[in-house]
Structures are given as structure tokens and as C-alpha cells.
C-alpha positions in Angstrom: -102.2 49.7 -231.2 -104.2 53.0 -232.0 -102.0 55.9 -233.5 -103.6 58.5 -231.6 -103.0 62.0 -231.4 -101.2 63.6 -227.9 -104.8 64.8 -225.9 -107.1 63.4 -228.2 -109.3 61.1 -226.2 -108.9 56.9 -226.7 -111.7 55.7 -228.9 -111.7 52.2 -229.3 -114.5 52.3 -231.8 -112.7 54.5 -234.7 -110.7 51.2 -235.2 -113.1 48.6 -236.4 -110.5 45.8 -235.2 -111.1 46.4 -231.7 -114.6 47.5 -232.0 -115.5 44.0 -232.8 -113.4 42.7 -230.3 -114.8 44.2 -227.7 -118.3 43.1 -229.6 -116.8 39.5 -229.3 -116.2 40.2 -225.7 -119.8 41.0 -225.2 -121.4 38.3 -227.0 -118.6 36.0 -224.9 -120.4 37.2 -221.8 -124.0 36.3 -223.2 -122.6 32.5 -224.0 -121.4 32.8 -227.8 -118.3 31.8 -226.9 -117.1 30.1 -230.5 -116.5 33.0 -232.6 -114.0 33.7 -235.0 -112.4 37.0 -236.2 -110.9 38.4 -238.7 -109.7 41.9 -239.9 -108.1 43.5 -243.0 -108.3 46.9 -245.1 -110.6 49.2 -243.0 -113.1 46.9 -241.4 -113.9 43.7 -239.0 -115.5 40.6 -239.4 -116.7 38.5 -236.8 -118.3 35.3 -237.1 -121.2 34.8 -234.6 -123.5 31.9 -236.0 -122.9 30.0 -239.0 -126.5 31.7 -239.8 -124.8 35.6 -238.7 -122.2 37.4 -239.7 -121.3 41.1 -238.0 -119.3 43.1 -240.0 -117.6 46.6 -238.9 -117.1 49.3 -241.3 -116.8 53.1 -240.7 -118.4 53.1 -237.2 -121.0 50.5 -238.0 -121.6 46.9 -236.7 -123.9 45.6 -239.9 -125.4 42.1 -240.0 -128.8 40.9 -241.5 -131.9 39.4 -239.6 -134.3 37.7 -241.4 -133.8 39.2 -245.0 -133.0 42.8 -243.1 -130.3 44.9 -242.9 -129.2 46.0 -239.3 -127.1 49.0 -238.5 -126.2 49.6 -234.9 -122.9 52.0 -233.9 -119.7 50.6 -233.0 -119.5 52.8 -230.5 -121.8 50.4 -228.0 -120.6 46.6 -228.9 -122.8 46.1 -226.1 -125.8 46.5 -227.4 -125.1 45.3 -230.2 -124.7 41.9 -228.7 -128.1 42.7 -226.5 -129.6 43.1 -230.1 -127.9 40.1 -232.0 -128.7 37.6 -228.2 -132.1 38.3 -228.6 -132.5 37.8 -232.4 -130.6 34.2 -232.1 -131.9 33.1 -228.9 -135.7 34.7 -229.5 -138.6 31.7 -228.3 -139.2 28.9 -230.8 -143.0 29.9 -230.9 -141.5 33.1 -232.9 -139.7 31.1 -235.5 -140.5 31.2 -238.8 -141.5 27.5 -239.2 -139.3 24.8 -240.8 -141.0 23.7 -244.2 -139.6 20.0 -243.7 -140.8 19.4 -240.1 -142.3 17.1 -239.3 -145.9 16.0 -237.4 -145.8 12.7 -237.4 -144.1 12.2 -234.0 -142.5 8.8 -234.8 -145.7 7.3 -236.5 -145.6 6.0 -239.9 -146.5 7.9 -243.3 -150.1 8.4 -244.1 -151.3 9.1 -247.9 -147.5 8.8 -249.5 -147.8 9.3 -253.2 -146.0 5.9 -253.7 
């Protein structure tokens, strides 16, 4: 439970643990049901997938997309969930090509170096 002075509005995003819990629930509604949350020392972390971890600290959610740091206000967990969903579920043609992708479609390799 948060310690709030009498007469002060309840602001859950001031507590990183609560803001991250709300983000976790928003992501669950979007289909990301295997998440893991941990909190401590004035910050919280949410592991969404093996590729994406979201940190919450000092009023912001922070994560990395394609090598760039993304920040979003922790007071808007539903908005952060939409951004995360858009990043993780973008169409395959927008994803960078895997350098190990094989176009052979089951055919034997051609021009082998052996």
C-alpha cells in the first residue's frame, strides 16, 4: 500500500511497482500473458519477452527498440502497452531480415564451398 498524505489524490504512477503492475495488466489484456515483474530500490522491471524488458523509474517506463531507448510516462500504462504491442507484433515485412534465413525452400544447397 502506498503512503499518501490525507487530502492528496491517489497517484499510482508515483510508485514504480504499482505503475508496472498496471502496465502488466494492460499487456495481459493484449495477449502478453507470460510476463515477469520484480520491484525494489525505487524501481520496477517487467520482462515482457526474451527480447524486451521494461524498466519503471522516476515516473517513466523505459525500454529499448531496435537499439533506441524509448521512454513513456508511467502515468499512462495503457498507452505504453499499445506502443509495446505495436513494436512486438509488427508485420513480418517490417522486421529486419534474418541474416541466417534460408530461401532454399527444402532444396539441397547450391554452390557449396565444400
